[in-house]
N, C-alpha and C positions, 0 to 999 in steps of 0.2 A: 462467147466462151469466157469462162472465169479464169483469171490468171492469178498465180500466187505472188502478188506484189510484196508480201511480207518476206519472201525469199530473197529480196534484194537487200543490199546494205544501204545506209544513208546516202553514200556517195553514188551508188548505182541508181538509186531512185532519182537523185538530182539529174544524173545523165539521161535517164529515160525521159524525165520531164522536159529537159532541154531539147532532146531530139524530137519529141512530139510537138513542142511549140514551134520548132523550126519547120517541121512538115506542114503544120496547120496554118501558121501565120506567114510563112514564107522565109526566104533566105536572108532577109534583112534583119532577122533576129540575132542579137549578139549574146552568146553564152559566156558565162564566167566560170573559171576553174576553181581549184581549191584555194582556201585562204579567206581572208575577209572580203566579202563581196558587196558590202554596203547595203545589205538587205535585199539582195536580188540574185537569182540564179540565171536570169536572162532579162534582156530589155529589148524594146523595139521603139522606133521613132517613125512617125508618118502613118500612112494608110495601110491597113492590113485587112485581109478578107475574112474577118471574124466579127460576129458569129456567122455572117454570110457575106457574099459579095454585095448584096443590096443594103445590108446594115453594117457596113464596114466601120471598124474603129479607126480613128484618125487622130494621132497624137502620141504622147510619150507613155509607154506602158512598161510595167514591171511584172516578172514572174517569180513566185516564191514557192519552193517545194517544202512540204511539211510531212515528214516521214515519222511514223510512230512505231518504235521498236516493240516487238512482242505484244502487239495490241490484242486485247481480248475481244475487240470488235463489238462489245455490247453497246447498244445505241446511246444511252445517256452518257456513258464515259467517253465515247468517241466524240460526240458533239461537244461536250464540255472541254475536252482536251483541245479540239480544233478552235473553239472560241477563244480559249486562252492564248493559243499561238497567234491568232489574228490580232487580238488585243495588244499583245506584246509588240508586234510589228507596228501597229498604228501608233502606239505610244513612243516607240523608238523614232519614228519619222517626225512626230510632233514635238519631241523633247527639245528644249532650248540648247541642250548640249549635243544635239545630233550632228554627226559628221557626214550624214548622207547627202548626196549632191543636190537632189531635187525631189519634189513630191510627184508621185505618178498621177497621170490622168486616167489611166486604165490599170487594172490590177487583176492578175490571175493567181489563185492559190491552187496548187496541186497537192493531193494528199492520198495516202493509201488506206485511210479509214473508210468504213462503209457508212454511208448516209442513207437513211430510209426515205422513200418518196411520199410518205403519208402527207396529205395536205395540211399545212400549217404546223402540225405537231411533229412532222418528220424531220430528219436531220438535214435534208436538202433545204427545205424552206427555213428552218431555224438558222442555218449557217448564212444563207443569203440575207435574211432579215437582220442578222447580227452585223454583217458587213455594211448593210444599208444605213444602220444607225451611226456609223463612223464615216460614211461616204462624204457628207457635207464638210466634216472637219478636215478631211484630206483634199477635198475638191475633186473627188472622183467623178468622171463622166459615166463610167460603167465598170463592171467587174464580173468575175466568174469564179466558181469553185469547181475544179475538176476532181471529183471524188473517185473512189474505187471503181464503181461501175462505169463511170464516164471514161476513165483511163483504159479500162478493159475494152470498151468499144473502139477507142482510138487504136489500141494495139491490134485489135482484129483487123482494122483497116490498113495499118501500115506494117506490112510484112517484114521489111528489112529491120525495123526497130525491134519487132517481136522476136525475130530470130537471133539478133545479137545478144539478147538477154534471156533466151529461151531456157537455158539451164537453170536459172533461178526462178522463173515465173511460170513454167509449164506445169499444169496440174497432173496428178498421178495417173488418171485414166489415159491421157494423151501420151504420157511417157510409156505406158505399157504398150500402146500401139506402136510407138517408135521402136521399142525393143523388138517387137515382132518383125518390123520391117528390117531391122539390122540383122536379126537371126536368119532372115530369109535371103541374106546376101545381096540386098539392094540398097545398101547404105549410100546416101548422097552426101555432098559437101554440107548441105544445110543440116542433115541429120548428124554429121560429124561435129558441127558447131554446137548443136543441141546437146549431144553426149558430153562434149568437153565442158560446157557450162554446168551441166548436171554434176559431173565429177567434182568440179570446183566447189559447188554448193555442199556436196557431201563431205569434202575435206574440211570445209569451214565448220560444219556442224560437229564433225569429229573432234576438231581442236577445241571448240567451245565447250564440248562435253567434259573436258579435262580441267576447265577453269572454274574456280569457286563461283557460286551463283552471284555473290555480291560484287564480283569483279568482271562479270560478263559485259556490262554496259561500258565499263572503262576500256576494256579490250576492243570492243566494237568501235568506240569513239576514237581511240588512238589509230586503229587501222583505217577508218573511213576519212579521218581528217588530217592524216599525215601530209605535211607539205614538203617533205624531203623528196628529192628526185629519185626516180626508179633506177635501180642498179643498171649499169650499162655493160653488156657483154657483146663485143664485136663479133662479126661473122667469123666462123672457123676457130672459135676460142672455147676453151674449157675453163670455167671459173668456179671457185669454191667459196661459199660463204662460211666462215669459221667463227663460231661464238658458242658460249655456254648454253645449256638448256634454259629456255625461257627468255632468251635475248631477242627473239623475233626472227630467226633464220627462215623458218618456213613461211612466215607472213611476208617477209621481203621477197622471197622467191615467188610467192603467190602474186604479189603486185606485178612483178616482172612478167610472170606467166600470163596474167590477166590482161596486161597491156598488149601482149601478143595476140590474145584472143579477140580483143576489140579491133585490132588492125586486120586480123583474118576475116572478121565479120563484115568489114567494109571494103576489103580488097581481095578479090579471088586469087590474086597472084601471091598472096602471103599464106604460107603453110600454117595449118592449125597447130597450135602448140601442144606439147605432150608432157604429161607428168607421170613419172614412174617412181616407185619406192625402190631403194637400193636392194632390198631383200628380194624383190621380184626381178631385178635386172641381172642377176647372176644365175646361171652361167651364160645367158644369151641376151645381151643388151638389145640387139636389133629385134629379137622376138618380143621382148618386153615392150619396146616402143611400138611395135605393130599392134600388139594386144591392147595397148593404151590408146589406140586410134591414129597413130602415125602411119605414114605410107612412104617408106624409103624409095619405092619405085617412082613416085611422082615428085619427091623432094621433101626435105625436112627443114623445120625452122627452129623455134625455141623448144628446148628440152630441159626439164627439171629432173634431177636425180636427187631425191630427198633421203636424208638420214644415212649418209655413208657410214657413220659410226655404228649403225645397226648390223653391220656384217663383219666378218673376221678380217684381220689385217691382210692376209693373203688374198682374200676376195676383193678388198679395196684396191690393191695393186692391180689385180686382174681387170677389174671393172674400169679403172682409169685408163688402162692400156687399151681396152676395147673402145672407150670413148674417143681416145686419140685416133684410133684406126677409123672409127666412124666419121670423124671430122675430116680425115684425109679423103674419104670417099664422098663426103657431102660438105664441101668447103663453105657453103652458105648457112649451114646449121650453127646453132649457138647452144652450148650446154652450160647450165648452172647447177652445181651440186651444193648440198648443205652438209655440214659436219660439225661436231663438237671439237673443242681443242684437244690436243694430245694424241691425235691420230697421225701416224707416219704417212705422209702423202708422197713420199719418194723424192725424186729430183724435181721438185716443183719450183717454178719461178715465183718467188714470194713478193707480195706487195703489201704495204702497211695499211693502205686505205683505198676506198673507192676512187678518190680523186687522184691518187697516185697511179691507179690502173689506167685511167683514161688516156688514150693516145700513146701508150707505152708498151703495147703488146707486141712482142718481137715476131712471132710467127704462129701458125696454126697449132704448133705442138706445145706452146707455152701454157702452163697451168697457173692462173692468177689466183692468189689467195687474198680474199677481200674480208677484212675484219668487220663483221657486222656491228660489234659493239662501238667501234670508232665511228662507223658510218651513221649509225642511228642517232648518236648524240653529238657527233663532231667534237667530242672532248674526251674520248677514250673511256667513257663510262657506259656500262651496259644498261639498256632499258629492260626492265623486268615487269611482269604482270603481277 
């Protein structure tokens, strides 16, 4: 099956690569998080069953993910781009000023670009030949390039990884089949995860459609490489992110929501997160949550209510009251709302920053106001696109 790897973000592609490497090479693989990784998404040391048990690699290996945003997938451009990425990494390792700890003995590049299989002139052979020209300089014993088609075959094989990122990578014909299943009333948890991921992908596309073309890459890069911690909302709490338009409220809420989706994908005991627009949450918040994929009967987890300022003041007051009542009935749930400044949030317990909120929530009826501007920059300055 072909998967839409271009639907992933740079960070998600790195996560998919790490997960596949751990499945294929074994639990001894060490994955690295966001930030400076020293030229590696993952490493391994010792014997690993790749490319097979009989031809196992044995030594120190490094995995690097190379994701091409909005690739046109044309063969010459894709190959040229990948060669450039590989060359940059080789030079970084060999540079006298390099701060990387050690040279790898084995090297795996993962990439979303399509490489053609034509003998000698195809992208697969060209890429392998290009790496081989630098193998002696690095002292490589062996290497591999996991290109688009190879990654698709791995995703076909490893169901749990495929389902975790199904919303971003599932092709249109399969999505149509899933919708038929849902409409027939036979929706399973795996389908729910797929639908939730799909909805997140659509939200991302909708937000990017409002960004000037020359700023899209900057927005994607900021969102994918943010090293700031994800907002914390304790169980039984209603929190509101308050900041001006363009400060990143929805993006921060999306990070918090997506963290919940990843946890739900790996733990059946975690409820699938829900995202609702405030305009659709009035007059019945529970109905809006149910229509968005939540199941109050089995339990609720993370819930985002986006754009409180998009509804009338009296509707905001009503909706926040409904949210408090919902939390009283579902004390394990967490609600994060977004809002622009200037909206009367009633008798809310206000907090100046995210750090001030942690560990100071009084009870399940407390409304915590978290200023996105302060949290994003840690210096009371708003980040804008």
